[in-house]
Biopython code that builds the backbone (N, CA, C, O; Angstrom):
import numpy as np
from Bio.PDB.StructureBuilder import StructureBuilder

atoms = [
    (1, "MET", "N", (-13.569, -2.160, -14.160)),
    (1, "MET", "CA", (-13.132, -0.836, -14.555)),
    (1, "MET", "C", (-11.704, -0.565, -14.090)),
    (1, "MET", "O", (-10.922, 0.061, -14.807)),
    (2, "THR", "N", (-11.366, -1.034, -12.896)),
    (2, "THR", "CA", (-10.019, -0.838, -12.369)),
    (2, "THR", "C", (-8.984, -1.554, -13.227)),
    (2, "THR", "O", (-7.889, -1.036, -13.443)),
    (3, "ALA", "N", (-9.324, -2.734, -13.713)),
    (3, "ALA", "CA", (-8.396, -3.476, -14.568)),
    (3, "ALA", "C", (-8.167, -2.751, -15.891)),
    (3, "ALA", "O", (-7.054, -2.742, -16.417)),
    (4, "LEU", "N", (-9.217, -2.151, -16.420)),
    (4, "LEU", "CA", (-9.093, -1.394, -17.663)),
    (4, "LEU", "C", (-8.174, -0.192, -17.482)),
    (4, "LEU", "O", (-7.292, 0.051, -18.305)),
    (5, "ILE", "N", (-8.382, 0.554, -16.410)),
    (5, "ILE", "CA", (-7.547, 1.724, -16.141)),
    (5, "ILE", "C", (-6.114, 1.292, -15.867)),
    (5, "ILE", "O", (-5.173, 1.919, -16.353)),
    (6, "GLY", "N", (-5.944, 0.234, -15.100)),
    (6, "GLY", "CA", (-4.596, -0.283, -14.829)),
    (6, "GLY", "C", (-3.887, -0.743, -16.091)),
    (6, "GLY", "O", (-2.665, -0.633, -16.191)),
    (7, "GLY", "N", (-4.641, -1.256, -17.054)),
    (7, "GLY", "CA", (-4.053, -1.681, -18.322)),
    (7, "GLY", "C", (-3.649, -0.520, -19.214)),
    (7, "GLY", "O", (-2.798, -0.673, -20.090)),
    (8, "LEU", "N", (-4.257, 0.642, -18.995)),
    (8, "LEU", "CA", (-3.909, 1.811, -19.788)),
    (8, "LEU", "C", (-2.588, 2.446, -19.366)),
    (8, "LEU", "O", (-1.947, 3.130, -20.166)),
    (9, "VAL", "N", (-2.178, 2.229, -18.128)),
    (9, "VAL", "CA", (-0.969, 2.873, -17.606)),
    (9, "VAL", "C", (0.268, 2.536, -18.437)),
    (9, "VAL", "O", (0.988, 3.459, -18.817)),
    (10, "PRO", "N", (0.557, 1.269, -18.743)),
    (10, "PRO", "CA", (1.734, 0.989, -19.578)),
    (10, "PRO", "C", (1.608, 1.567, -20.989)),
    (10, "PRO", "O", (2.602, 1.979, -21.587)),
    (11, "LEU", "N", (0.388, 1.596, -21.513)),
    (11, "LEU", "CA", (0.186, 2.172, -22.845)),
    (11, "LEU", "C", (0.462, 3.672, -22.852)),
    (11, "LEU", "O", (1.100, 4.185, -23.771)),
    (12, "VAL", "N", (-0.015, 4.364, -21.837)),
    (12, "VAL", "CA", (0.222, 5.801, -21.747)),
    (12, "VAL", "C", (1.711, 6.075, -21.528)),
    (12, "VAL", "O", (2.249, 7.039, -22.072)),
    (13, "THR", "N", (2.369, 5.247, -20.746)),
    (13, "THR", "CA", (3.807, 5.409, -20.523)),
    (13, "THR", "C", (4.582, 5.218, -21.820)),
    (13, "THR", "O", (5.477, 6.006, -22.127)),
    (14, "ALA", "N", (4.252, 4.191, -22.578)),
    (14, "ALA", "CA", (4.908, 3.980, -23.873)),
    (14, "ALA", "C", (4.607, 5.127, -24.832)),
    (14, "ALA", "O", (5.484, 5.569, -25.574)),
    (15, "PHE", "N", (3.365, 5.607, -24.815)),
    (15, "PHE", "CA", (2.978, 6.735, -25.651)),
    (15, "PHE", "C", (3.766, 7.988, -25.259)),
    (15, "PHE", "O", (4.155, 8.774, -26.123)),
    (16, "ALA", "N", (4.000, 8.170, -23.968)),
    (16, "ALA", "CA", (4.775, 9.319, -23.489)),
    (16, "ALA", "C", (6.190, 9.283, -24.044)),
    (16, "ALA", "O", (6.707, 10.297, -24.514)),
    (17, "LEU", "N", (6.807, 8.121, -23.987)),
    (17, "LEU", "CA", (8.174, 7.988, -24.510)),
    (17, "LEU", "C", (8.210, 8.218, -26.015)),
    (17, "LEU", "O", (9.105, 8.891, -26.527)),
    (18, "LEU", "N", (7.245, 7.663, -26.712)),
    (18, "LEU", "CA", (7.187, 7.824, -28.164)),
    (18, "LEU", "C", (6.959, 9.282, -28.562)),
    (18, "LEU", "O", (7.629, 9.798, -29.457)),
    (19, "CYS", "N", (6.022, 9.936, -27.901)),
    (19, "CYS", "CA", (5.732, 11.345, -28.220)),
    (19, "CYS", "C", (6.912, 12.250, -27.897)),
    (19, "CYS", "O", (7.256, 13.133, -28.682)),
    (20, "ALA", "N", (7.527, 12.032, -26.749)),
    (20, "ALA", "CA", (8.677, 12.861, -26.379)),
    (20, "ALA", "C", (9.821, 12.665, -27.360)),
    (20, "ALA", "O", (10.495, 13.627, -27.728)),
    (21, "PHE", "N", (10.045, 11.427, -27.786)),
    (21, "PHE", "CA", (11.094, 11.166, -28.768)),
    (21, "PHE", "C", (10.763, 11.847, -30.095)),
    (21, "PHE", "O", (11.643, 12.421, -30.736)),
    (22, "ALA", "N", (9.499, 11.782, -30.507)),
    (22, "ALA", "CA", (9.096, 12.428, -31.759)),
    (22, "ALA", "C", (9.286, 13.941, -31.678)),
    (22, "ALA", "O", (9.762, 14.559, -32.631)),
    (23, "VAL", "N", (8.920, 14.536, -30.555)),
    (23, "VAL", "CA", (9.102, 15.979, -30.382)),
    (23, "VAL", "C", (10.592, 16.319, -30.389)),
    (23, "VAL", "O", (10.998, 17.325, -30.970)),
    (24, "LEU", "N", (11.397, 15.489, -29.750)),
    (24, "LEU", "CA", (12.840, 15.715, -29.730)),
    (24, "LEU", "C", (13.433, 15.650, -31.130)),
    (24, "LEU", "O", (14.274, 16.474, -31.489)),
    (25, "VAL", "N", (13.000, 14.677, -31.922)),
    (25, "VAL", "CA", (13.514, 14.532, -33.288)),
    (25, "VAL", "C", (13.085, 15.719, -34.151)),
    (25, "VAL", "O", (13.888, 16.252, -34.917)),
    (26, "VAL", "N", (11.841, 16.127, -34.031)),
    (26, "VAL", "CA", (11.329, 17.212, -34.876)),
    (26, "VAL", "C", (11.911, 18.562, -34.467)),
    (26, "VAL", "O", (12.340, 19.336, -35.323)),
    (27, "THR", "N", (11.929, 18.848, -33.169)),
    (27, "THR", "CA", (12.366, 20.175, -32.723)),
    (27, "THR", "C", (13.845, 20.237, -32.374)),
    (27, "THR", "O", (14.438, 21.315, -32.350)),
    (28, "ARG", "N", (14.438, 19.083, -32.104)),
    (28, "ARG", "CA", (15.837, 19.001, -31.649)),
    (28, "ARG", "C", (16.061, 19.850, -30.403)),
    (28, "ARG", "O", (17.110, 20.474, -30.235)),
    (29, "SER", "N", (15.055, 19.859, -29.536)),
    (29, "SER", "CA", (15.102, 20.668, -28.328)),
    (29, "SER", "C", (14.623, 19.851, -27.130)),
    (29, "SER", "O", (13.460, 19.456, -27.052)),
    (30, "VAL", "N", (15.545, 19.608, -26.202)),
    (30, "VAL", "CA", (15.171, 18.926, -24.969)),
    (30, "VAL", "C", (14.214, 19.804, -24.176)),
    (30, "VAL", "O", (13.337, 19.303, -23.473)),
    (31, "ARG", "N", (14.387, 21.115, -24.292)),
    (31, "ARG", "CA", (13.537, 22.079, -23.614)),
    (31, "ARG", "C", (12.066, 21.916, -24.020)),
    (31, "ARG", "O", (11.174, 22.189, -23.217)),
    (32, "THR", "N", (11.809, 21.485, -25.231)),
    (32, "THR", "CA", (10.451, 21.276, -25.710)),
    (32, "THR", "C", (9.970, 19.848, -25.437)),
    (32, "THR", "O", (8.802, 19.643, -25.107)),
    (33, "ALA", "N", (10.852, 18.870, -25.571)),
    (33, "ALA", "CA", (10.466, 17.467, -25.437)),
    (33, "ALA", "C", (10.251, 17.041, -23.984)),
    (33, "ALA", "O", (9.383, 16.214, -23.705)),
    (34, "LEU", "N", (11.030, 17.596, -23.065)),
    (34, "LEU", "CA", (10.931, 17.166, -21.668)),
    (34, "LEU", "C", (9.568, 17.453, -21.049)),
    (34, "LEU", "O", (9.025, 16.571, -20.383)),
    (35, "PRO", "N", (8.984, 18.637, -21.232)),
    (35, "PRO", "CA", (7.634, 18.853, -20.680)),
    (35, "PRO", "C", (6.577, 17.903, -21.263)),
    (35, "PRO", "O", (5.649, 17.500, -20.561)),
    (36, "VAL", "N", (6.719, 17.550, -22.536)),
    (36, "VAL", "CA", (5.783, 16.593, -23.145)),
    (36, "VAL", "C", (5.890, 15.254, -22.428)),
    (36, "VAL", "O", (4.881, 14.653, -22.061)),
    (37, "LEU", "N", (7.118, 14.792, -22.234)),
    (37, "LEU", "CA", (7.337, 13.519, -21.536)),
    (37, "LEU", "C", (6.776, 13.561, -20.123)),
    (37, "LEU", "O", (6.047, 12.659, -19.710)),
    (38, "LEU", "N", (7.114, 14.607, -19.387)),
    (38, "LEU", "CA", (6.702, 14.666, -17.989)),
    (38, "LEU", "C", (5.192, 14.845, -17.832)),
    (38, "LEU", "O", (4.607, 14.303, -16.894)),
    (39, "ASP", "N", (4.559, 15.586, -18.721)),
    (39, "ASP", "CA", (3.101, 15.726, -18.646)),
    (39, "ASP", "C", (2.403, 14.398, -18.896)),
    (39, "ASP", "O", (1.455, 14.049, -18.192)),
    (40, "LEU", "N", (2.868, 13.657, -19.892)),
    (40, "LEU", "CA", (2.227, 12.368, -20.178)),
    (40, "LEU", "C", (2.553, 11.328, -19.108)),
    (40, "LEU", "O", (1.729, 10.456, -18.830)),
    (41, "LEU", "N", (3.734, 11.404, -18.505)),
    (41, "LEU", "CA", (4.024, 10.518, -17.377)),
    (41, "LEU", "C", (3.153, 10.875, -16.180)),
    (41, "LEU", "O", (2.769, 9.996, -15.409)),
    (42, "LEU", "N", (2.843, 12.145, -16.021)),
    (42, "LEU", "CA", (1.922, 12.549, -14.963)),
    (42, "LEU", "C", (0.536, 11.957, -15.209)),
    (42, "LEU", "O", (-0.128, 11.516, -14.272)),
    (43, "VAL", "N", (0.105, 11.949, -16.463)),
    (43, "VAL", "CA", (-1.180, 11.326, -16.807)),
    (43, "VAL", "C", (-1.167, 9.845, -16.423)),
    (43, "VAL", "O", (-2.129, 9.338, -15.845)),
    (44, "ALA", "N", (-0.073, 9.159, -16.748)),
    (44, "ALA", "CA", (0.037, 7.739, -16.392)),
    (44, "ALA", "C", (-0.004, 7.560, -14.876)),
    (44, "ALA", "O", (-0.655, 6.645, -14.372)),
    (45, "GLY", "N", (0.686, 8.428, -14.160)),
    (45, "GLY", "CA", (0.676, 8.351, -12.701)),
    (45, "GLY", "C", (-0.697, 8.599, -12.107)),
    (45, "GLY", "O", (-1.094, 7.937, -11.148)),
    (46, "LEU", "N", (-1.419, 9.550, -12.676)),
    (46, "LEU", "CA", (-2.770, 9.827, -12.178)),
    (46, "LEU", "C", (-3.740, 8.704, -12.524)),
    (46, "LEU", "O", (-4.639, 8.395, -11.742)),
    (47, "LEU", "N", (-3.561, 8.090, -13.698)),
    (47, "LEU", "CA", (-4.377, 6.915, -14.023)),
    (47, "LEU", "C", (-4.121, 5.793, -13.026)),
    (47, "LEU", "O", (-5.049, 5.141, -12.548)),
    (48, "ARG", "N", (-2.849, 5.585, -12.724)),
    (48, "ARG", "CA", (-2.488, 4.538, -11.758)),
    (48, "ARG", "C", (-3.080, 4.865, -10.390)),
    (48, "ARG", "O", (-3.563, 3.982, -9.680)),
    (49, "LEU", "N", (-3.036, 6.139, -10.035)),
    (49, "LEU", "CA", (-3.587, 6.563, -8.755)),
    (49, "LEU", "C", (-5.093, 6.331, -8.694)),
    (49, "LEU", "O", (-5.623, 5.948, -7.651)),
    (50, "SER", "N", (-5.785, 6.564, -9.813)),
    (50, "SER", "CA", (-7.232, 6.360, -9.818)),
    (50, "SER", "C", (-7.597, 4.880, -9.763)),
    (50, "SER", "O", (-8.669, 4.518, -9.277)),
    (51, "ALA", "N", (-6.714, 4.034, -10.256)),
    (51, "ALA", "CA", (-6.991, 2.595, -10.247)),
    (51, "ALA", "C", (-6.705, 1.977, -8.888)),
    (51, "ALA", "O", (-7.444, 1.106, -8.429)),
    (52, "THR", "N", (-5.639, 2.424, -8.247)),
    (52, "THR", "CA", (-5.266, 1.878, -6.938)),
    (52, "THR", "C", (-4.929, 3.035, -6.017)),
    (52, "THR", "O", (-3.997, 3.795, -6.279)),
    (53, "SER", "N", (-5.665, 3.165, -4.969)),
    (53, "SER", "CA", (-5.405, 4.253, -4.015)),
    (53, "SER", "C", (-4.405, 3.792, -2.969)),
    (53, "SER", "O", (-4.738, 3.636, -1.794)),
    (54, "SER", "N", (-3.174, 3.576, -3.416)),
    (54, "SER", "CA", (-2.133, 3.154, -2.486)),
    (54, "SER", "C", (-1.137, 4.289, -2.291)),
    (54, "SER", "O", (-1.085, 5.230, -3.083)),
    (55, "TRP", "N", (-0.353, 4.188, -1.232)),
    (55, "TRP", "CA", (0.657, 5.206, -0.976)),
    (55, "TRP", "C", (1.736, 5.201, -2.054)),
    (55, "TRP", "O", (2.313, 6.245, -2.357)),
    (56, "ALA", "N", (2.009, 4.047, -2.626)),
    (56, "ALA", "CA", (3.004, 3.974, -3.701)),
    (56, "ALA", "C", (2.533, 4.756, -4.927)),
    (56, "ALA", "O", (3.321, 5.460, -5.559)),
    (57, "ALA", "N", (1.255, 4.631, -5.259)),
    (57, "ALA", "CA", (0.711, 5.367, -6.403)),
    (57, "ALA", "C", (0.703, 6.865, -6.137)),
    (57, "ALA", "O", (1.014, 7.660, -7.024)),
    (58, "ILE", "N", (0.347, 7.248, -4.918)),
    (58, "ILE", "CA", (0.365, 8.667, -4.550)),
    (58, "ILE", "C", (1.793, 9.200, -4.605)),
    (58, "ILE", "O", (2.025, 10.305, -5.095)),
    (59, "GLY", "N", (2.736, 8.433, -4.112)),
    (59, "GLY", "CA", (4.147, 8.833, -4.144)),
    (59, "GLY", "C", (4.679, 8.971, -5.556)),
    (59, "GLY", "O", (5.449, 9.886, -5.847)),
    (60, "THR", "N", (4.271, 8.064, -6.437)),
    (60, "THR", "CA", (4.705, 8.132, -7.833)),
    (60, "THR", "C", (4.185, 9.390, -8.506)),
    (60, "THR", "O", (4.934, 10.085, -9.192)),
    (61, "ALA", "N", (2.914, 9.684, -8.315)),
    (61, "ALA", "CA", (2.328, 10.890, -8.911)),
    (61, "ALA", "C", (2.993, 12.141, -8.350)),
    (61, "ALA", "O", (3.279, 13.077, -9.097)),
    (62, "ALA", "N", (3.240, 12.167, -7.057)),
    (62, "ALA", "CA", (3.886, 13.328, -6.437)),
    (62, "ALA", "C", (5.324, 13.489, -6.933)),
    (62, "ALA", "O", (5.789, 14.610, -7.139)),
    (63, "ALA", "N", (6.018, 12.381, -7.121)),
    (63, "ALA", "CA", (7.398, 12.444, -7.619)),
    (63, "ALA", "C", (7.446, 12.996, -9.037)),
    (63, "ALA", "O", (8.325, 13.794, -9.363)),
    (64, "VAL", "N", (6.512, 12.580, -9.878)),
    (64, "VAL", "CA", (6.487, 13.090, -11.256)),
    (64, "VAL", "C", (6.201, 14.586, -11.258)),
    (64, "VAL", "O", (6.802, 15.328, -12.035)),
    (65, "VAL", "N", (5.288, 15.039, -10.397)),
    (65, "VAL", "CA", (4.992, 16.468, -10.311)),
    (65, "VAL", "C", (6.234, 17.222, -9.840)),
    (65, "VAL", "O", (6.551, 18.281, -10.382)),
    (66, "ALA", "N", (6.936, 16.699, -8.849)),
    (66, "ALA", "CA", (8.138, 17.357, -8.334)),
    (66, "ALA", "C", (9.228, 17.430, -9.399)),
    (66, "ALA", "O", (9.855, 18.474, -9.576)),
    (67, "VAL", "N", (9.456, 16.327, -10.107)),
    (67, "VAL", "CA", (10.470, 16.314, -11.160)),
    (67, "VAL", "C", (10.103, 17.301, -12.255)),
    (67, "VAL", "O", (10.971, 18.000, -12.776)),
    (68, "ARG", "N", (8.826, 17.364, -12.608)),
    (68, "ARG", "CA", (8.396, 18.291, -13.648)),
    (68, "ARG", "C", (8.649, 19.737, -13.237)),
    (68, "ARG", "O", (9.113, 20.542, -14.044)),
    (69, "LYS", "N", (8.349, 20.067, -11.990)),
    (69, "LYS", "CA", (8.571, 21.426, -11.503)),
    (69, "LYS", "C", (10.064, 21.762, -11.472)),
    (69, "LYS", "O", (10.466, 22.829, -11.935)),
    (70, "VAL", "N", (10.876, 20.871, -10.936)),
    (70, "VAL", "CA", (12.315, 21.120, -10.856)),
    (70, "VAL", "C", (12.918, 21.232, -12.253)),
    (70, "VAL", "O", (13.745, 22.109, -12.497)),
    (71, "ALA", "N", (12.521, 20.368, -13.158)),
    (71, "ALA", "CA", (13.030, 20.431, -14.530)),
    (71, "ALA", "C", (12.590, 21.716, -15.210)),
    (71, "ALA", "O", (13.367, 22.326, -15.945)),
    (72, "GLY", "N", (11.370, 22.128, -14.978)),
    (72, "GLY", "CA", (10.882, 23.378, -15.558)),
    (72, "GLY", "C", (11.665, 24.578, -15.058)),
    (72, "GLY", "O", (12.021, 25.463, -15.836)),
    (73, "PHE", "N", (11.929, 24.607, -13.764)),
    (73, "PHE", "CA", (12.725, 25.703, -13.211)),
    (73, "PHE", "C", (14.154, 25.661, -13.730)),
    (73, "PHE", "O", (14.750, 26.699, -14.016)),
    (74, "GLY", "N", (14.700, 24.458, -13.851)),
    (74, "GLY", "CA", (16.062, 24.314, -14.364)),
    (74, "GLY", "C", (16.191, 24.756, -15.806)),
    (74, "GLY", "O", (17.164, 25.415, -16.171)),
    (75, "LEU", "N", (15.224, 24.400, -16.625)),
    (75, "LEU", "CA", (15.260, 24.817, -18.030)),
    (75, "LEU", "C", (15.058, 26.316, -18.155)),
    (75, "LEU", "O", (15.673, 26.957, -19.006)),
    (76, "ALA", "N", (14.200, 26.880, -17.312)),
    (76, "ALA", "CA", (13.973, 28.329, -17.353)),
    (76, "ALA", "C", (15.211, 29.081, -16.888)),
    (76, "ALA", "O", (15.526, 30.144, -17.424)),
    (77, "ALA", "N", (15.913, 28.545, -15.903)),
    (77, "ALA", "CA", (17.115, 29.209, -15.403)),
    (77, "ALA", "C", (18.239, 29.153, -16.429)),
    (77, "ALA", "O", (19.075, 30.055, -16.487)),
    (78, "GLY", "N", (18.261, 28.107, -17.231)),
    (78, "GLY", "CA", (19.295, 27.964, -18.250)),
    (78, "GLY", "C", (19.082, 28.865, -19.437)),
    (78, "GLY", "O", (19.990, 29.042, -20.249)),
    (79, "HIS", "N", (17.895, 29.443, -19.558)),
    (79, "HIS", "CA", (17.565, 30.292, -20.712)),
    (79, "HIS", "C", (16.809, 31.518, -20.206)),
    (79, "HIS", "O", (15.579, 31.545, -20.232)),
    (80, "PRO", "N", (17.548, 32.538, -19.744)),
    (80, "PRO", "CA", (16.869, 33.694, -19.161)),
    (80, "PRO", "C", (16.190, 34.571, -20.202)),
    (80, "PRO", "O", (16.859, 35.244, -20.986)),
    (81, "GLY", "N", (14.883, 34.565, -20.208)),
    (81, "GLY", "CA", (14.114, 35.430, -21.094)),
    (81, "GLY", "C", (14.147, 35.014, -22.542)),
    (81, "GLY", "O", (14.799, 34.039, -22.915)),
    (82, "HIS", "N", (13.439, 35.760, -23.341)),
    (82, "HIS", "CA", (13.374, 35.486, -24.774)),
    (82, "HIS", "C", (13.903, 36.674, -25.562)),
    (82, "HIS", "O", (13.383, 36.994, -26.631)),
    (83, "ARG", "N", (14.935, 37.329, -25.040)),
    (83, "ARG", "CA", (15.478, 38.491, -25.732)),
    (83, "ARG", "C", (16.408, 38.043, -26.843)),
    (83, "ARG", "O", (17.134, 37.058, -26.701)),
    (84, "SER", "N", (16.383, 38.753, -27.922)),
    (84, "SER", "CA", (17.281, 38.449, -29.034)),
    (84, "SER", "C", (18.626, 39.136, -28.797)),
    (84, "SER", "O", (18.747, 39.991, -27.921)),
    (85, "HIS", "N", (19.623, 38.761, -29.574)),
    (85, "HIS", "CA", (20.952, 39.371, -29.440)),
    (85, "HIS", "C", (20.893, 40.844, -29.812)),
    (85, "HIS", "O", (21.636, 41.642, -29.240)),
    (86, "ALA", "N", (20.050, 41.228, -30.736)),
    (86, "ALA", "CA", (19.929, 42.618, -31.152)),
    (86, "ALA", "C", (19.401, 43.486, -30.017)),
    (86, "ALA", "O", (19.762, 44.658, -29.913)),
    (87, "ALA", "N", (18.547, 42.917, -29.164)),
    (87, "ALA", "CA", (17.974, 43.686, -28.067)),
    (87, "ALA", "C", (18.991, 43.927, -26.965)),
    (87, "ALA", "O", (18.830, 44.868, -26.189)),
    (88, "THR", "N", (20.038, 43.106, -26.869)),
    (88, "THR", "CA", (21.022, 43.251, -25.809)),
    (88, "THR", "C", (22.195, 44.145, -26.223)),
    (88, "THR", "O", (23.064, 44.426, -25.398)),
    (89, "ARG", "N", (22.239, 44.586, -27.448)),
    (89, "ARG", "CA", (23.361, 45.420, -27.903)),
    (89, "ARG", "C", (23.104, 46.865, -27.675)),
    (89, "ARG", "O", (23.947, 47.701, -28.001)),
]
sb = StructureBuilder()
sb.init_structure("model")
sb.init_model(0)
sb.init_chain("A")
sb.init_seg("    ")
for serial, (resi, resn, name, xyz) in enumerate(atoms, 1):
    if name == "N":
        sb.init_residue(resn, " ", resi, " ")
    sb.init_atom(name, np.array(xyz, "f"), 0.0, 1.0, " ", f" {name:<3s}", serial, name[0])
structure = sb.get_structure()
């Protein structure tokens, strides 16, 4: 079972890159594509963590969570609110 889960990690990682690229092409928005990439990379990290309970796997999963949070805050700070130009006049 561990070998099966370990074999899924590269597939999920490739799927993450493919999905994020597809979202980027369709929406032309890094703001939309980046969370897709980071969520699926988190899935890959958690799969890896479930297959091998090593400190490296725990560190990888924690790093992906940290990057996702920082990127989310950064994207939110770059776009304050959802007000239209008409509402600010």
